[in-house]
PyMOL Python script that loads the backbone (N, CA, C, O; Angstrom):
from pymol import cmd

cmd.read_pdbstr("""\
ATOM      1  N   MET A   1      -2.898  -2.900 -22.499  1.00  0.00           N
ATOM      2  CA  MET A   1      -3.507  -1.678 -21.982  1.00  0.00           C
ATOM      3  C   MET A   1      -2.863  -1.340 -20.646  1.00  0.00           C
ATOM      4  O   MET A   1      -2.828  -2.177 -19.744  1.00  0.00           O
ATOM      5  N   ASP A   2      -2.363  -0.139 -20.515  1.00  0.00           N
ATOM      6  CA  ASP A   2      -1.761   0.310 -19.271  1.00  0.00           C
ATOM      7  C   ASP A   2      -2.809   1.022 -18.438  1.00  0.00           C
ATOM      8  O   ASP A   2      -3.726   1.654 -18.962  1.00  0.00           O
ATOM      9  N   GLY A   3      -2.651   0.906 -17.140  1.00  0.00           N
ATOM     10  CA  GLY A   3      -3.574   1.582 -16.246  1.00  0.00           C
ATOM     11  C   GLY A   3      -2.842   2.086 -15.018  1.00  0.00           C
ATOM     12  O   GLY A   3      -1.671   1.772 -14.804  1.00  0.00           O
ATOM     13  N   LEU A   4      -3.523   2.847 -14.238  1.00  0.00           N
ATOM     14  CA  LEU A   4      -2.982   3.401 -13.014  1.00  0.00           C
ATOM     15  C   LEU A   4      -3.601   2.671 -11.843  1.00  0.00           C
ATOM     16  O   LEU A   4      -4.824   2.619 -11.715  1.00  0.00           O
ATOM     17  N   LEU A   5      -2.758   2.103 -10.979  1.00  0.00           N
ATOM     18  CA  LEU A   5      -3.233   1.444  -9.774  1.00  0.00           C
ATOM     19  C   LEU A   5      -3.035   2.379  -8.591  1.00  0.00           C
ATOM     20  O   LEU A   5      -1.946   2.915  -8.387  1.00  0.00           O
ATOM     21  N   ILE A   6      -4.084   2.568  -7.822  1.00  0.00           N
ATOM     22  CA  ILE A   6      -4.014   3.410  -6.638  1.00  0.00           C
ATOM     23  C   ILE A   6      -4.331   2.544  -5.432  1.00  0.00           C
ATOM     24  O   ILE A   6      -5.374   1.892  -5.383  1.00  0.00           O
ATOM     25  N   GLY A   7      -3.435   2.539  -4.467  1.00  0.00           N
ATOM     26  CA  GLY A   7      -3.643   1.757  -3.255  1.00  0.00           C
ATOM     27  C   GLY A   7      -3.707   2.668  -2.050  1.00  0.00           C
ATOM     28  O   GLY A   7      -3.240   3.806  -2.080  1.00  0.00           O
ATOM     29  N   TYR A   8      -4.297   2.144  -0.988  1.00  0.00           N
ATOM     30  CA  TYR A   8      -4.469   2.922   0.235  1.00  0.00           C
ATOM     31  C   TYR A   8      -4.193   2.017   1.417  1.00  0.00           C
ATOM     32  O   TYR A   8      -4.804   0.956   1.539  1.00  0.00           O
ATOM     33  N   ALA A   9      -3.291   2.415   2.280  1.00  0.00           N
ATOM     34  CA  ALA A   9      -2.991   1.674   3.500  1.00  0.00           C
ATOM     35  C   ALA A   9      -3.140   2.632   4.671  1.00  0.00           C
ATOM     36  O   ALA A   9      -2.781   3.805   4.575  1.00  0.00           O
ATOM     37  N   ARG A  10      -3.673   2.124   5.777  1.00  0.00           N
ATOM     38  CA  ARG A  10      -3.864   2.998   6.930  1.00  0.00           C
ATOM     39  C   ARG A  10      -3.778   2.197   8.217  1.00  0.00           C
ATOM     40  O   ARG A  10      -3.960   0.979   8.222  1.00  0.00           O
ATOM     41  N   VAL A  11      -3.504   2.882   9.286  1.00  0.00           N
ATOM     42  CA  VAL A  11      -3.565   2.318  10.630  1.00  0.00           C
ATOM     43  C   VAL A  11      -4.396   3.266  11.479  1.00  0.00           C
ATOM     44  O   VAL A  11      -4.504   4.452  11.169  1.00  0.00           O
ATOM     45  N   SER A  12      -4.978   2.745  12.543  1.00  0.00           N
ATOM     46  CA  SER A  12      -5.809   3.592  13.394  1.00  0.00           C
ATOM     47  C   SER A  12      -5.117   3.979  14.698  1.00  0.00           C
ATOM     48  O   SER A  12      -5.591   4.860  15.415  1.00  0.00           O
ATOM     49  N   THR A  13      -3.999   3.322  15.009  1.00  0.00           N
ATOM     50  CA  THR A  13      -3.240   3.693  16.203  1.00  0.00           C
ATOM     51  C   THR A  13      -1.758   3.746  15.861  1.00  0.00           C
ATOM     52  O   THR A  13      -1.321   3.157  14.872  1.00  0.00           O
ATOM     53  N   GLU A  14      -0.994   4.446  16.673  1.00  0.00           N
ATOM     54  CA  GLU A  14       0.447   4.548  16.435  1.00  0.00           C
ATOM     55  C   GLU A  14       1.157   3.219  16.664  1.00  0.00           C
ATOM     56  O   GLU A  14       2.258   3.011  16.154  1.00  0.00           O
ATOM     57  N   GLU A  15       0.539   2.315  17.426  1.00  0.00           N
ATOM     58  CA  GLU A  15       1.150   1.021  17.704  1.00  0.00           C
ATOM     59  C   GLU A  15       1.059   0.060  16.521  1.00  0.00           C
ATOM     60  O   GLU A  15       1.800  -0.922  16.468  1.00  0.00           O
ATOM     61  N   GLN A  16       0.171   0.325  15.581  1.00  0.00           N
ATOM     62  CA  GLN A  16       0.002  -0.549  14.427  1.00  0.00           C
ATOM     63  C   GLN A  16       1.070  -0.249  13.378  1.00  0.00           C
ATOM     64  O   GLN A  16       1.712   0.801  13.410  1.00  0.00           O
ATOM     65  N   ASP A  17       1.250  -1.188  12.451  1.00  0.00           N
ATOM     66  CA  ASP A  17       2.319  -1.094  11.460  1.00  0.00           C
ATOM     67  C   ASP A  17       1.747  -1.254  10.053  1.00  0.00           C
ATOM     68  O   ASP A  17       0.892  -2.110   9.823  1.00  0.00           O
ATOM     69  N   LEU A  18       2.206  -0.447   9.128  1.00  0.00           N
ATOM     70  CA  LEU A  18       1.734  -0.485   7.740  1.00  0.00           C
ATOM     71  C   LEU A  18       2.433  -1.537   6.888  1.00  0.00           C
ATOM     72  O   LEU A  18       2.024  -1.772   5.751  1.00  0.00           O
ATOM     73  N   THR A  19       3.467  -2.168   7.404  1.00  0.00           N
ATOM     74  CA  THR A  19       4.325  -3.021   6.589  1.00  0.00           C
ATOM     75  C   THR A  19       3.562  -4.095   5.826  1.00  0.00           C
ATOM     76  O   THR A  19       3.766  -4.241   4.621  1.00  0.00           O
ATOM     77  N   ALA A  20       2.697  -4.845   6.481  1.00  0.00           N
ATOM     78  CA  ALA A  20       1.963  -5.928   5.805  1.00  0.00           C
ATOM     79  C   ALA A  20       1.085  -5.374   4.687  1.00  0.00           C
ATOM     80  O   ALA A  20       1.008  -5.962   3.608  1.00  0.00           O
ATOM     81  N   GLN A  21       0.427  -4.250   4.939  1.00  0.00           N
ATOM     82  CA  GLN A  21      -0.426  -3.649   3.913  1.00  0.00           C
ATOM     83  C   GLN A  21       0.406  -3.139   2.740  1.00  0.00           C
ATOM     84  O   GLN A  21       0.033  -3.320   1.581  1.00  0.00           O
ATOM     85  N   GLN A  22       1.524  -2.508   3.044  1.00  0.00           N
ATOM     86  CA  GLN A  22       2.396  -2.001   1.988  1.00  0.00           C
ATOM     87  C   GLN A  22       2.963  -3.139   1.149  1.00  0.00           C
ATOM     88  O   GLN A  22       3.053  -3.022  -0.073  1.00  0.00           O
ATOM     89  N   ASN A  23       3.345  -4.231   1.789  1.00  0.00           N
ATOM     90  CA  ASN A  23       3.864  -5.388   1.054  1.00  0.00           C
ATOM     91  C   ASN A  23       2.796  -5.980   0.141  1.00  0.00           C
ATOM     92  O   ASN A  23       3.091  -6.352  -0.995  1.00  0.00           O
ATOM     93  N   ALA A  24       1.563  -6.071   0.623  1.00  0.00           N
ATOM     94  CA  ALA A  24       0.473  -6.610  -0.192  1.00  0.00           C
ATOM     95  C   ALA A  24       0.215  -5.719  -1.407  1.00  0.00           C
ATOM     96  O   ALA A  24       0.020  -6.221  -2.513  1.00  0.00           O
ATOM     97  N   LEU A  25       0.213  -4.421  -1.209  1.00  0.00           N
ATOM     98  CA  LEU A  25       0.008  -3.499  -2.329  1.00  0.00           C
ATOM     99  C   LEU A  25       1.137  -3.618  -3.342  1.00  0.00           C
ATOM    100  O   LEU A  25       0.898  -3.581  -4.549  1.00  0.00           O
ATOM    101  N   GLU A  26       2.362  -3.760  -2.859  1.00  0.00           N
ATOM    102  CA  GLU A  26       3.504  -3.909  -3.762  1.00  0.00           C
ATOM    103  C   GLU A  26       3.386  -5.185  -4.590  1.00  0.00           C
ATOM    104  O   GLU A  26       3.691  -5.184  -5.783  1.00  0.00           O
ATOM    105  N   ARG A  27       2.944  -6.273  -3.960  1.00  0.00           N
ATOM    106  CA  ARG A  27       2.763  -7.533  -4.700  1.00  0.00           C
ATOM    107  C   ARG A  27       1.700  -7.396  -5.790  1.00  0.00           C
ATOM    108  O   ARG A  27       1.755  -8.090  -6.805  1.00  0.00           O
ATOM    109  N   LEU A  28       0.742  -6.509  -5.579  1.00  0.00           N
ATOM    110  CA  LEU A  28      -0.302  -6.268  -6.579  1.00  0.00           C
ATOM    111  C   LEU A  28       0.154  -5.323  -7.685  1.00  0.00           C
ATOM    112  O   LEU A  28      -0.560  -5.120  -8.667  1.00  0.00           O
ATOM    113  N   GLY A  29       1.342  -4.747  -7.526  1.00  0.00           N
ATOM    114  CA  GLY A  29       1.866  -3.853  -8.551  1.00  0.00           C
ATOM    115  C   GLY A  29       1.638  -2.384  -8.275  1.00  0.00           C
ATOM    116  O   GLY A  29       1.860  -1.547  -9.150  1.00  0.00           O
ATOM    117  N   VAL A  30       1.198  -2.057  -7.070  1.00  0.00           N
ATOM    118  CA  VAL A  30       0.991  -0.657  -6.700  1.00  0.00           C
ATOM    119  C   VAL A  30       2.317  -0.114  -6.187  1.00  0.00           C
ATOM    120  O   VAL A  30       2.882  -0.637  -5.226  1.00  0.00           O
ATOM    121  N   ARG A  31       2.807   0.931  -6.829  1.00  0.00           N
ATOM    122  CA  ARG A  31       4.085   1.524  -6.428  1.00  0.00           C
ATOM    123  C   ARG A  31       3.858   2.642  -5.423  1.00  0.00           C
ATOM    124  O   ARG A  31       2.863   3.363  -5.498  1.00  0.00           O
ATOM    125  N   SER A  32       4.773   2.781  -4.495  1.00  0.00           N
ATOM    126  CA  SER A  32       4.693   3.838  -3.491  1.00  0.00           C
ATOM    127  C   SER A  32       5.084   5.175  -4.108  1.00  0.00           C
ATOM    128  O   SER A  32       6.033   5.252  -4.888  1.00  0.00           O
ATOM    129  N   SER A  33       4.363   6.210  -3.762  1.00  0.00           N
ATOM    130  CA  SER A  33       4.700   7.545  -4.248  1.00  0.00           C
ATOM    131  C   SER A  33       5.316   8.382  -3.140  1.00  0.00           C
ATOM    132  O   SER A  33       5.598   9.563  -3.343  1.00  0.00           O
ATOM    133  N   LEU A  34       5.525   7.794  -1.980  1.00  0.00           N
ATOM    134  CA  LEU A  34       6.096   8.544  -0.849  1.00  0.00           C
ATOM    135  C   LEU A  34       7.575   8.376  -0.755  1.00  0.00           C
ATOM    136  O   LEU A  34       8.205   8.941   0.140  1.00  0.00           O
TER     137      LEU A  34
END
""", "prot")
cmd.dss("prot")
cmd.show_as("cartoon", "prot")
cmd.util.cbc("prot")
cmd.orient("prot")
């Protein structure tokens, strides 16, 4: 069965970095659409 995975990553300040969140989502099989 195929499904659609939707992930969400965010930061609250410009000094923060999305990299760790993006890597975790990628490991779960969530592909970036950006």
